[in-house]
C-alpha angles and dihedrals in degrees: 000000000000116000111264096022122125115258118229132013134294114255136193118221121204130195110218091212099049105097092189093072119094108226137113117254090207088073089069096058113067135192087254091059090052097043097092095052133078109214092220092055102032107021093159107032101144095086098155096056092035093053092048092049091045090051090052093054099036093110091051090051092047089056090068090079090057095041108032092169090069096052095106094049095045095043090045093054096045096040091050089061095046091048091051091048088058099047099265125132129202112258102209093183094056092042091055091044092056099044117109135172090263103029133051120195127187109197133193132199124210094256100169099034122102089220113059096192104123148046131215126207134181116252102222093183094084130062090232133060109279125158130207114219120215132187122237089276093054096254116146110249102169150317130258136194118232088259094061097257115137108241102175144018128240120296103225094182091082095239093120099039121118131220108247099168 
């Protein structure tokens, strides 16, 4: 070290609850964090961070009832963060493949899980954040609330399946 230089490195400190900061929440969930979880059994395991985030956007989510035309935009924005906080990454290819004139799907892959055997998609039919869980073949295997609680069983009729190939 040269005399008079600063010792150490510069660091940026982020506040998880400050929405005015430009940073990616997914950087705060590592592969190590997701390693103990199987995405089929525990798709939304990070309940502490997810609960804190949901509380911070509760007012925005409540506005869906007053402005139903904005539900896709609001749910997409909020569900993206919840998915990232639980190790999921947006799969733009699958999202495009499953979009039709009458149906919009936003699909996530288990980006930070060691087992890549599931997909998660937003359920846009409700005015709250719900996810549909799909197996690696795209078959619907259940529904989960934003807080990780299972809220529905598998739909074996094929109506909620996604195209993965």
